[in-house]
N, C-alpha and C positions, 0 to 999 in steps of 0.2 A: 600664624607667624609668631616668632619668638619675641619676648619682651626684652629686647636688647637695643640700645642706641647704636645706630650705624656709625656715628662719628666719634663718640667717646668710649664706647664699649661698656657703658653702664648696664648692669643686669640685676635681677632680683637677688637680694641677700636674705639670709635667715637670721632669726633672733628668737626672743622669747616674749610672750605675753606674760606679764607678771600681775597677778591679782592682788587684792588687798591683803590676803593671807599669805602672800609670797609664793603661791603655787605657780610653777612655770609650765607653759605649754608652747610648743613651737608655732611660729608664724613666719610669713614672708613679708619683706619690705619691697614693694614694687617701685621701679623708677617712674618718674613723671614723664611719660612719653607722649609725643604728638606726631601725627603724620602730616607733613607739610610739603607743598610743591613749590619749587624755586625755578625761576628762569635765570640762566647764566648767559649773559650777552657775549662774554669772551669766547665761548665755544658754540653759541647759538643753539642751546638745548634747554629743555625743561627736565628737571629731575624731581622725583618724589622720594623723600627721605623720612625715616622714622627716627625722630630726634628727642633727646632729653631737653628739659627747659634750660639747662646750663649751656648746651650746645646752641640753642636758639639765641641766647643772650650773646654768646661769642660771635655768632653770625651777624647779629645786629651791630656789633662793635666793629668787626673786621671786614665784613662783606662775605658773601657766600663763596666766591671764587678763591679768595685769599685763604679763608678758613679750610676749604677743601684741599688746597695745595699743601697747607701746613700739616693736615692730618694724614695725607698721602705720604708726605715726606717722613712723618713719624712712624709709618708702618701700618696704618689702618687700611683695610681693603674696603674702599668706599663704593666700588662697583661701577665707576664711571671713568671714562677716558678723558683726561683734562687737556690733552694736547690738541691743537687745532689741526 
């Protein structure tokens, strides 16, 4: 599976390791991803999502159904049908 957040689209980025002598070597910065299962009572389904920590904080703030609706409206393909 790819290292991409399903709701925010966060993915690995590249940069440099910089040593004390200022030599640069390529490295990857990986997103902080978690696999989490949610139950959505509005559609009576459970969904498993691979999420970044920032997406989890937004879900805790807004609720999973409201956040999924906002992301779907913004154009993210979340892979779930939210209509009843």
